[in-house]
C-alpha positions in Angstrom: -9.8 9.1 8.1 -10.5 8.9 4.4 -10.4 12.7 4.2 -6.8 12.7 5.4 -5.8 10.3 2.6 -7.8 12.3 0.0 -6.1 15.6 1.2 -2.6 14.0 1.0 -3.4 12.5 -2.4 -4.6 15.9 -3.7 -1.4 17.6 -2.5 0.8 15.1 -4.3 -1.3 15.3 -7.4 -1.1 19.1 -7.3 2.7 18.9 -7.0 2.9 16.7 -10.0 0.7 19.0 -12.1 2.8 22.0 -11.1 5.9 20.1 -12.0 4.5 19.3 -15.4 3.8 23.0 -15.9 7.4 24.0 -14.9 9.0 21.6 -17.4 7.5 22.3 -20.8 8.5 20.7 -24.0 11.2 23.2 -24.9 12.9 22.8 -21.5 12.7 19.1 -21.7 14.3 19.1 -25.2 17.1 21.2 -23.8 17.9 18.5 -21.2 17.4 15.5 -23.6 15.3 14.3 -26.4 14.5 11.1 -24.5 10.9 11.2 -23.2 11.8 8.9 -20.3 14.3 11.4 -18.9 11.6 14.1 -19.3 9.1 12.0 -17.4 11.7 11.3 -14.7 12.4 15.0 -14.2 8.7 15.8 -14.0 8.2 13.2 -11.4 11.2 14.3 -9.4 10.1 17.9 -9.4 6.6 16.9 -8.4 7.9 14.8 -5.5 10.2 17.6 -4.4 7.3 20.1 -4.4 5.0 17.6 -2.6 7.7 17.0 0.0 8.2 20.7 0.7 4.4 21.1 1.0 4.1 18.2 3.5 7.1 19.5 5.5 5.5 23.0 5.6 2.2 21.5 6.7 3.9 19.4 9.4 5.8 22.5 10.7 2.6 24.6 10.8 0.9 21.9 12.9 3.9 21.5 15.2 4.2 25.2 15.9 0.4 25.8 15.9 0.4 28.1 12.9 -2.7 26.3 11.5 -5.9 26.1 13.5 
């Protein structure tokens, strides 16, 4: 059971890391010079990526795409 939680945690962690890579300092400055807004955008992108990943995994298990 602990492996399931570790796998889910790693997926969400990977999503946050990808989001941080998508929003660099130059892009964040274009949105706003406030670091709180930049952090909020990074977290939102990370959660969106993680949600898509979880949905894709759920669909693959439901339709037996994964073995």
